[in-house]
C-alpha positions in Angstrom: 120.0 99.3 168.0 117.6 101.9 166.7 120.6 104.1 165.6 122.2 101.2 163.8 118.9 100.5 162.0 118.5 104.1 161.1 122.1 104.1 159.7 121.3 101.0 157.6 118.2 102.7 156.2 120.2 105.8 155.3 122.8 103.8 153.6 120.3 101.8 151.7 118.6 105.0 150.6 121.9 106.5 149.5 122.6 103.4 147.3 119.1 103.4 145.7 118.3 104.6 142.3 116.1 107.2 143.6 119.0 109.0 145.4 120.9 109.2 142.2 118.3 111.4 140.6 119.4 114.1 143.1 123.1 113.6 142.3 124.9 115.7 139.7 123.4 115.2 136.2 120.4 113.1 137.7 117.9 115.4 136.1 119.1 114.2 132.7 117.9 110.6 133.6 114.5 112.0 134.6 114.0 113.6 131.2 115.1 110.4 129.4 112.7 108.4 131.4 110.0 110.9 130.5 110.9 110.6 126.8 110.9 106.7 127.1 107.4 106.9 128.7 106.2 109.2 125.9 107.5 106.8 123.2 105.7 103.9 125.0 102.5 105.9 125.0 102.9 106.6 121.3 103.5 103.0 120.5 100.7 101.5 122.6 98.0 104.1 122.3 98.7 105.8 119.0 100.0 102.7 117.3 103.2 104.5 116.1 105.5 101.8 114.8 104.8 99.7 117.8 106.8 96.6 116.8 110.1 98.4 117.1 109.2 101.6 119.1 107.9 99.7 122.0 111.0 97.7 122.7 113.2 100.6 121.8 111.4 102.8 124.4 111.5 100.1 127.1 115.3 99.6 126.5 115.6 103.4 126.9 113.6 103.2 130.1 115.8 100.4 131.5 119.1 102.1 130.7 118.2 105.3 132.3 117.1 103.8 135.7 120.1 104.5 137.8 122.4 101.8 138.9 120.6 99.1 136.9 123.8 98.0 135.1 121.9 96.5 132.2 124.2 98.2 129.6 127.7 98.9 130.5 130.2 100.4 128.0 134.0 100.6 128.8 136.9 101.6 126.7 139.8 99.1 126.5 142.9 101.1 126.7 145.0 98.3 124.9 142.7 97.8 121.8 141.0 101.1 121.8 137.7 99.4 121.4 134.6 99.3 123.6 133.7 96.3 125.7 130.1 95.8 126.6 128.7 94.1 129.7 125.3 93.6 131.4 122.3 91.9 130.0 121.7 94.2 127.1 125.3 95.0 126.7 125.9 91.2 125.8 122.9 91.1 123.5 124.2 94.4 121.9 126.8 92.4 120.1 124.2 91.3 117.6 123.7 95.0 116.8 127.3 95.9 116.8 128.2 93.0 114.5 125.2 93.7 112.1 123.6 90.4 112.8 120.1 91.6 113.9 119.5 94.0 110.9 120.4 91.2 108.4 118.1 88.7 110.1 115.3 91.1 110.0 115.9 91.6 106.2 115.7 87.8 105.9 112.3 88.0 107.5 111.2 90.8 105.3 112.2 88.9 102.2 110.1 85.9 103.4 107.1 88.2 103.6 107.6 90.3 100.5 106.1 89.7 97.0 108.5 91.1 94.3 105.8 90.3 91.6 104.8 93.9 91.0 108.4 94.9 90.5 109.1 92.0 88.1 105.9 92.7 86.2 107.0 96.4 85.7 110.8 96.6 86.0 110.6 100.4 85.2 109.4 100.8 88.8 113.0 100.1 89.9 113.8 103.5 88.6 111.4 105.1 91.0 112.8 103.2 93.9 116.2 104.4 92.8 115.1 108.0 92.5 113.8 108.1 96.0 117.2 107.2 97.3 118.5 110.6 96.0 117.1 112.0 99.3 119.8 110.1 101.1 122.6 111.7 99.3 121.0 115.2 99.5 120.8 114.9 103.2 124.4 113.5 103.3 125.5 116.8 101.8 123.2 118.8 104.3 124.8 117.0 107.2 128.3 117.9 106.0 127.3 121.5 105.9 126.2 121.3 109.5 129.5 120.1 110.6 129.1 116.2 110.6 131.9 114.1 109.4 131.5 111.9 106.3 130.8 108.8 108.3 128.3 110.6 110.5 126.6 112.3 107.5 126.3 108.9 105.8 124.5 107.5 108.9 122.2 110.5 109.0 121.4 110.5 105.3 120.3 106.9 105.3 117.2 107.9 107.3 115.9 109.1 104.1 115.5 105.6 102.9 112.8 105.0 105.5 114.4 101.7 106.4 115.1 101.2 110.0 117.3 98.1 109.9 119.5 99.6 107.1 119.9 102.8 109.1 120.9 100.9 112.2 123.4 98.7 110.4 125.1 101.7 108.7 125.3 103.6 111.8 126.8 100.8 113.9 129.5 100.4 111.2 130.2 104.1 110.6 129.0 106.1 113.6 127.7 104.1 116.5 127.7 107.1 118.9 124.8 108.5 116.9 122.8 105.3 117.0 120.2 106.3 119.7 119.2 109.5 117.8 119.3 108.0 114.4 117.3 104.9 115.3 114.6 106.8 117.1 114.4 109.3 114.3 114.2 106.6 111.5 111.4 104.6 113.1 109.5 107.7 114.2 109.5 109.0 110.6 108.6 105.6 109.2 105.5 105.7 111.5 104.7 109.2 110.3 104.6 108.2 106.5 100.8 108.8 106.3 101.4 112.2 107.8 104.4 113.4 105.9 103.9 112.1 102.4 100.4 113.3 101.3 101.1 117.1 101.6 104.3 116.6 99.4 102.4 114.4 96.8 99.5 116.9 96.5 102.0 119.9 96.2 104.0 118.2 93.5 101.3 116.7 91.3 98.1 118.1 89.6 94.5 116.7 90.1 94.7 115.3 86.5 97.9 113.5 87.2 96.5 112.1 90.5 93.6 110.7 88.5 95.6 108.7 86.0 94.5 105.1 85.9 97.2 102.4 85.1 96.7 99.3 83.2 96.6 96.0 85.1 100.0 94.4 85.7 100.8 91.2 83.8 100.9 87.8 85.7 104.4 86.8 86.9 105.4 83.2 86.7 106.8 81.1 89.5 110.0 80.7 87.6 110.5 84.5 87.3 110.0 84.8 91.0 112.6 82.1 91.7 115.2 83.5 89.3 114.7 87.1 90.5 116.4 86.9 94.0 119.2 84.8 92.7 119.9 87.2 89.8 119.6 90.4 92.1 122.0 88.9 94.6 124.5 88.0 92.0 124.4 91.2 90.0 124.2 93.7 92.9 126.7 92.1 95.2 129.2 91.7 92.4 129.1 95.4 91.7 128.8 96.6 95.3 130.3 93.8 97.7 129.3 95.7 100.8 125.7 94.9 99.8 126.2 91.2 100.4 124.9 91.0 104.0 121.7 93.0 103.5 120.8 92.1 99.9 121.9 88.5 100.5 119.6 87.9 103.5 116.7 89.8 101.8 116.8 87.7 98.8 117.5 84.4 100.8 114.2 85.1 102.6 112.4 85.8 99.4 113.7 82.7 97.7 112.7 80.5 100.7 109.2 82.0 100.1 109.0 81.7 96.3 110.5 78.2 96.1 107.5 76.8 97.7 109.4 73.6 98.9 110.2 74.8 102.6 106.9 76.1 104.1 108.3 75.7 107.7 111.3 77.9 106.9 108.9 80.5 105.5 107.0 80.5 108.7 110.2 80.6 110.8 111.9 83.3 108.9 108.7 85.5 108.3 107.2 85.0 111.8 109.4 83.6 114.6 112.8 84.8 113.7 111.5 88.2 112.4 109.7 89.0 115.6 112.2 87.6 118.1 115.0 89.5 116.4 112.9 92.6 116.4 112.5 92.5 120.1 116.2 92.1 120.5 117.2 94.8 118.1 114.7 97.2 119.6 115.6 96.8 123.3 119.4 96.9 122.5 119.1 100.1 120.5 117.0 101.7 123.2 119.7 100.7 125.7 122.2 103.0 123.8 120.0 106.0 124.6 121.6 107.0 127.7 121.2 110.7 128.9 124.8 111.5 127.9 124.4 110.0 124.4 120.9 111.5 123.6 120.6 114.9 125.3 122.8 117.0 123.0 122.7 119.4 120.1 123.6 116.6 117.6 120.4 114.8 118.4 118.3 117.9 117.6 120.2 118.3 114.3 119.7 114.6 113.5 115.9 114.9 114.1 115.8 117.9 111.8 117.9 116.3 109.1 115.7 113.2 109.3 112.7 115.1 108.3 114.6 116.7 105.5 115.8 113.3 104.4 112.4 111.8 104.2 110.8 114.9 102.6 113.4 114.9 99.8 113.2 111.1 99.3 109.4 111.4 98.8 109.8 114.5 96.5 112.5 112.9 94.4 110.3 109.9 93.8 107.3 111.9 92.8 109.2 114.2 90.5 110.9 111.3 88.8 107.3 109.8 88.5 106.2 113.0 86.7 109.0 112.5 84.3 108.0 109.0 83.6 104.5 110.1 83.2 105.5 112.6 80.4 107.7 110.0 78.7 104.9 107.4 78.8 102.4 109.9 77.4 100.3 109.8 80.6 100.2 106.2 81.2 102.1 106.4 84.7 100.6 108.0 87.6 103.4 110.0 89.2 102.2 109.4 92.7 103.5 105.9 92.7 107.0 107.5 92.8 106.3 108.5 96.5 106.3 104.7 97.3 110.0 104.5 96.3 110.9 104.9 99.9 111.3 101.4 101.5 108.5 101.9 104.2 106.7 98.7 103.1 103.7 98.7 102.7 102.8 101.9 104.3 104.1 104.1 101.5 102.2 102.2 98.9 99.0 102.4 100.9 99.4 106.1 101.1 99.5 106.3 97.3 96.4 104.0 97.1 94.6 106.3 99.5 95.5 109.5 97.6 94.3 107.8 94.4 91.0 106.9 95.8 90.4 110.5 97.1 90.6 111.7 93.5 88.7 108.8 91.9 87.1 106.0 94.0 87.6 103.5 91.1 91.3 104.2 90.8 93.3 101.3 92.4 97.0 102.0 92.5 98.2 99.7 95.4 99.9 96.9 93.3 101.5 99.6 91.0 102.8 101.3 94.0 104.1 98.1 95.5 106.7 97.9 92.6 108.5 101.0 93.5 108.0 100.3 97.2 109.8 96.9 97.3 112.4 98.5 94.9 113.0 101.0 97.6 114.0 98.3 99.9 116.6 97.1 97.5 117.6 100.7 96.7 118.2 101.6 100.3 120.4 98.5 100.8 122.4 99.5 97.6 122.7 103.1 98.9 123.9 101.7 102.3 126.5 99.5 100.4 127.8 102.5 98.5 128.2 104.6 101.7 129.9 101.7 103.5 132.3 101.3 100.5 133.2 105.0 100.5 133.5 105.7 104.2 133.6 102.3 106.0 
């Protein structure tokens, strides 16, 4: 009797998750669990992009606990496509089909005021200039041996737009999704750390002290026409932008119309946060030891810094050009807000302006290029999908 009980206990132990840590390659799972716990600590205790980093890290934790079966990926020999099973595998369909990123864009649109951009259309140029960092990094990734599709997915990190990065990656190079998603959201959280040194290095004290005139009031009619016009024009030129731009502008039209307050609340709160949880935990579930612990991941993390740095620098340098052309009426720092990390990048510009002059308020001026960056990153994504999708 005791012998049988002992054999049962041994068999149970051999089939436990703990035993798998001692199997071949089990040490990789231990490392990934450690990385997941580190990301959880950063999200909870350091407030590093917690809304997405927390579910991403927990999804990473769940998938690397051996034998959990929450995310299974098998190749269908007939169709050549992957089939997904398990709880997170079923939910991952929303990521794979591009549903979650587009719904998040709708929520972002419902919480975004395009008024500063409408009041100063020139700021659209600053949002466009910041996207140059995407294409510079694309070329850098090609030099490091990545394919066109992979380089496109890596370059989009420079847009500082997590949902767009995830959508492009799932369409072009889904095997890079774990590294790109973690890099994209980590660098978005590090905006207040990365951007200020670049801004100060590329601008003079006199330029940073430039005060800009107050923006004109924007009518309700203008705010209603804007999302309809942008959707029509942009999507006719670049049809692959329809999912992202369409959802972004739908959310904004719901907000600006003023006739459906319950939909504004649903899109900007309930749907946005529910989908954020689903997107985060599913993306984290792709970060298995095999997919994450490789040299490509290190290259992507390195290129992510380059992408974000070049995006910021291009925005500032174009801001300097506009400063010269406007005879000193435009503060070049607002070009740094051309990346689509809303509203963090705009707040960085505001903070840098206050350091030089406590009476210099640049937040609303920076919000123009900031929201333009959201549109710009979606357009850049559409171009890359058109070329390499």
